[in-house]
C-alpha positions in Angstrom: 40.2 112.5 93.8 42.7 114.4 96.0 45.4 116.8 94.7 48.1 114.0 94.8 46.0 111.7 92.7 45.3 114.5 90.2 49.0 115.2 89.9 49.8 111.6 89.3 47.2 111.4 86.5 48.6 114.6 84.9 52.1 113.1 85.0 50.9 109.8 83.5 49.3 111.7 80.6 52.7 113.1 79.6 54.6 109.8 79.7 53.6 108.6 76.2 54.5 111.9 74.6 57.8 112.0 76.5 58.7 108.4 75.4 57.9 109.2 71.7 60.0 112.4 71.9 62.9 110.5 73.4 62.6 108.0 70.6 62.7 110.8 68.0 65.9 112.2 69.5 67.5 108.8 69.5 66.6 108.2 65.8 68.5 111.4 64.8 71.5 110.8 67.1 74.5 108.6 66.9 72.6 106.1 69.1 70.1 105.4 66.3 71.3 101.8 66.3 69.0 101.4 69.4 65.6 99.8 68.5 62.7 102.2 69.3 59.9 100.7 67.3 58.8 98.4 70.1 58.4 101.3 72.5 56.6 103.4 70.0 54.1 100.6 69.3 53.2 100.3 73.0 52.5 104.0 73.5 48.9 104.1 72.2 48.0 101.4 74.8 49.8 103.4 77.5 47.9 106.5 76.5 44.6 104.7 76.7 45.1 104.3 80.5 44.7 108.0 81.1 43.4 109.6 77.9 40.4 109.4 75.6 40.4 108.8 71.8 41.8 112.2 71.0 44.8 111.8 73.2 45.4 108.3 71.9 45.3 109.5 68.3 47.7 112.4 69.1 50.2 109.9 70.6 49.8 107.6 67.6 50.3 110.5 65.1 53.5 111.6 66.8 54.8 108.0 67.0 53.9 107.4 63.3 55.8 110.6 62.4 58.8 109.3 64.3 58.7 106.0 62.4 58.3 107.7 59.0 61.1 110.2 59.3 63.5 107.8 61.0 66.8 107.6 58.9 67.3 104.0 60.2 65.8 101.3 58.1 65.5 97.6 58.8 63.4 94.5 58.0 61.0 95.4 60.8 60.2 98.9 59.5 56.8 98.1 57.9 55.8 95.6 60.6 56.4 98.3 63.3 54.1 100.7 61.4 51.4 98.1 61.0 51.7 97.1 64.7 51.5 100.8 65.7 48.3 101.3 63.7 46.7 98.0 65.0 47.5 98.8 68.6 46.2 102.4 68.1 42.9 101.1 66.7 42.5 98.6 69.5 43.3 101.3 72.1 40.8 103.7 70.7 38.1 101.0 70.6 38.8 100.0 74.2 38.9 103.6 75.4 35.5 104.3 73.9 34.0 101.1 75.4 35.3 101.9 78.8 34.2 105.5 78.7 30.7 104.4 77.6 30.4 101.9 80.4 31.6 104.5 83.0 29.2 107.1 81.7 26.3 104.5 81.9 27.3 103.6 85.5 27.6 107.2 86.5 24.2 108.1 85.0 22.6 105.2 86.9 24.2 106.4 90.1 23.1 109.9 89.5 19.5 108.8 88.8 19.5 106.9 92.1 21.0 109.8 93.9 18.4 112.2 92.4 15.6 109.8 93.3 16.8 109.6 96.9 17.3 113.3 97.1 13.8 114.1 95.7 12.2 111.6 98.2 13.7 113.7 101.0 13.4 117.2 99.7 9.8 118.1 98.7 9.0 120.9 96.3 8.4 124.2 98.1 5.0 125.8 97.3 5.1 129.1 95.5 2.7 130.7 98.0 2.6 130.1 101.7 0.5 132.5 103.9 2.1 135.9 103.9 5.1 135.0 101.7 6.0 133.8 98.3 8.6 131.1 98.2 11.1 129.3 95.9 13.8 126.8 96.4 16.8 125.4 94.5 19.1 122.5 95.0 22.5 122.5 93.2 24.4 119.3 92.9 28.2 119.4 92.9 30.2 118.6 89.9 30.9 115.1 91.1 27.2 114.4 91.0 27.6 110.7 92.0 27.4 111.4 95.7 24.3 112.1 97.6 24.6 115.2 99.7 23.2 116.1 103.1 21.7 119.5 102.3 18.1 119.9 103.5 15.4 122.5 103.4 11.6 122.7 103.8 8.8 125.3 104.1 5.5 124.6 105.7 2.5 126.7 106.7 1.3 126.3 110.2 -1.1 128.0 112.6 1.9 129.8 114.0 3.0 131.2 110.6 5.2 130.0 107.8 8.1 127.9 109.2 11.3 127.3 107.3 14.3 125.1 107.8 17.6 124.8 106.1 20.5 122.6 107.1 23.7 121.0 106.1 24.9 117.6 107.2 28.7 117.1 107.4 29.7 114.4 105.0 28.1 112.7 102.1 26.6 109.3 101.2 23.9 107.4 102.9 24.8 108.4 106.5 24.3 112.1 105.5 21.0 111.3 103.8 19.8 109.4 106.9 20.7 112.3 109.2 19.0 114.8 106.9 15.9 112.7 106.7 15.8 112.4 110.5 16.0 116.2 111.0 13.5 116.9 108.3 11.0 114.4 109.5 11.1 115.8 113.0 10.7 119.3 111.7 7.7 118.4 109.5 5.9 116.9 112.4 6.7 119.2 115.3 6.5 122.5 113.3 2.7 122.1 113.3 2.1 121.7 117.1 5.1 123.2 118.9 4.5 126.8 119.6 8.1 127.7 120.3 10.7 127.5 117.6 13.3 126.4 120.2 11.2 123.3 120.9 11.1 122.5 117.2 14.8 122.6 117.2 15.1 120.5 120.3 12.9 117.8 118.6 15.2 117.9 115.5 18.2 117.4 117.8 16.5 114.5 119.6 15.7 112.9 116.2 19.3 113.2 115.1 20.5 111.7 118.4 18.1 108.7 117.9 19.4 108.2 114.4 23.0 108.2 115.6 22.1 105.7 118.3 21.0 103.0 115.9 23.8 100.3 115.9 25.7 100.4 112.6 23.7 103.3 111.1 26.6 105.8 111.6 30.3 105.1 111.3 32.7 105.7 114.2 34.2 108.7 112.4 30.8 110.2 111.9 30.0 109.7 115.5 33.1 111.5 116.6 33.2 114.3 113.9 29.7 114.4 112.4 27.3 117.3 113.0 24.5 119.2 111.3 24.2 122.9 111.0 20.5 123.9 111.1 18.5 127.1 110.9 14.8 127.4 111.6 12.8 130.6 110.8 9.2 131.7 111.2 7.3 134.4 109.4 4.0 135.3 110.9 1.5 138.1 110.4 3.8 140.6 112.3 6.5 142.4 110.3 9.3 140.3 111.7 11.1 137.0 111.3 12.1 134.7 114.2 15.2 132.7 113.8 16.9 129.9 115.7 20.4 129.3 114.3 22.5 126.3 115.3 25.8 126.9 113.7 24.4 127.6 110.2 25.4 130.6 107.9 23.2 133.6 108.8 20.2 134.3 106.6 20.3 137.4 104.4 17.6 140.0 104.1 17.4 142.1 101.0 15.7 145.5 101.8 15.5 148.4 99.3 18.4 147.0 97.4 20.7 146.5 100.4 21.6 143.1 102.0 21.9 142.6 105.7 22.9 139.4 107.5 20.8 138.3 110.5 23.7 137.5 112.8 22.8 135.6 116.0 23.3 137.4 119.2 24.0 134.2 121.0 25.7 131.7 118.7 24.6 128.1 119.2 26.6 125.0 118.3 25.5 122.7 115.4 23.3 119.7 116.2 25.4 116.7 117.3 28.1 118.8 119.1 26.2 119.6 122.2 27.7 116.7 124.1 31.2 118.2 123.6 30.1 121.4 125.4 30.1 121.8 129.2 27.7 124.7 129.2 26.1 126.7 126.5 23.5 129.4 125.8 19.9 128.2 126.0 18.2 127.7 122.7 15.8 130.5 122.0 14.4 132.4 119.0 15.7 135.8 118.0 13.5 138.4 116.2 14.5 140.5 113.3 12.6 143.1 111.2 11.0 141.6 108.1 8.6 144.0 106.5 6.5 143.8 103.3 8.7 144.0 100.3 11.7 142.4 102.1 13.3 139.3 100.6 14.8 136.6 102.9 17.4 134.0 101.6 18.3 130.9 103.5 21.2 128.9 102.0 23.9 126.3 102.8 27.6 126.8 102.9 28.1 125.3 99.4 27.0 128.7 98.1 29.2 131.0 100.0 32.2 128.7 100.0 32.2 128.3 96.2 35.6 129.4 94.9 36.7 130.8 91.5 39.1 128.5 89.7 41.7 131.3 89.0 42.0 133.3 92.1 40.1 131.1 94.6 37.9 133.9 95.8 34.7 133.0 97.5 31.3 133.7 95.9 30.1 137.1 97.1 26.5 136.3 97.8 25.4 139.6 99.3 26.8 141.5 96.3 25.2 139.0 93.9 21.8 139.5 95.6 22.0 143.3 95.3 22.9 143.0 91.6 19.7 141.1 90.7 16.9 143.2 89.3 13.4 143.0 90.8 11.8 139.7 89.8 9.9 136.7 91.1 11.5 134.4 93.8 12.2 131.6 91.3 13.7 134.0 88.8 15.8 135.5 91.6 17.3 132.1 92.5 17.9 131.4 88.8 19.9 134.6 88.5 21.9 133.6 91.6 22.5 130.2 90.1 23.8 131.7 86.9 26.1 134.0 88.9 27.4 131.0 90.9 28.1 129.0 87.8 30.0 131.9 86.2 32.0 132.4 89.4 33.0 128.7 89.6 33.3 128.1 85.9 30.6 125.4 86.3 32.7 123.5 88.9 30.9 123.4 92.2 33.0 121.7 94.9 30.0 121.0 97.2 26.3 120.7 97.0 24.3 123.9 97.6 20.7 124.7 98.5 18.8 128.0 98.6 15.4 128.8 100.0 13.9 132.3 99.3 10.8 133.9 100.7 9.3 137.3 99.9 7.3 139.1 102.5 4.0 140.2 101.0 1.9 143.3 101.9 -1.5 142.9 103.7 -3.5 143.2 100.4 -1.4 140.6 98.7 -1.5 138.3 101.7 -5.3 138.5 101.8 -5.5 137.3 98.2 -4.4 133.8 99.0 -7.0 131.2 98.1 -8.6 129.1 100.7 -7.0 125.8 101.5 -8.7 122.8 100.0 -10.5 120.5 102.6 -8.5 117.6 103.9 -9.5 114.2 102.4 -11.8 111.9 104.3 
């Protein structure tokens, strides 16, 4: 719902109260010969269009007060009161039935959206090679739309490889684009030595998805894109990053947060055809020593606004304020801070992926992998 629609709804909610107040003024004015009972009787039904039972009963109480204190008296006095109460009862019953049906439909849509989202986003293991990991997906307040946020963490022979991305838009086209990028990453992350090649495969998969007739709308073809970041943590105390238009990852080291800004910014996937020339895709290395904490996230986190002053969520400061804890507890603390900042009204879906760099002794404690079946 846009701002204009919300303004119209707010205006419509005041209409029944305004009509009742006008009728009250008429009853105590020289114009009290005008018949207002018919208008008062209809107000509970009007209120049912935009308000729930509490709002309907409020309008009814005010209308009933107007009828009872009216100095004018005619043969329709008692019939107006009876009609008002009858219409009020019917309006409350109808409002409850409509609200129950809408809630059931919304719950069903949410369950479908959750099932589709879980089919794409797999749980991140708590331990992967030299890191401990945790992930969190936060649905927006609307909840009925499926978002295009994506993340994954896999252990390969080259190290632990991570991906986080955000598809522009919502709905099934965004889900298909996210699924295409994730599928390409899950396959190529295990056999492509260079991170740049993994990113190239993700871009090729997105291009193939967009080439399917009818799979993507014309608007999405012209304006759609996917911001993607791929990182790799190996045995060396560094992290390699390929960033295609995504918010930079944050490293927490000794209580201070530093953003891993790309030296050569790359465009998001899906916008390469609009560029005449661009920098080559290559991985950039950043220090990532034991004890460091790396956070990958989508723009739904840093673009979350406070309802009063519209300030953005200060993610680096929130990270520095969290006391030492496990990765999952760390994300839960960030989640609580985000909810407080937005008054539990997220405007966009958000995803976070956190990894802790372990020391050599902790990394050696990892249990052996179970043998593959068959």
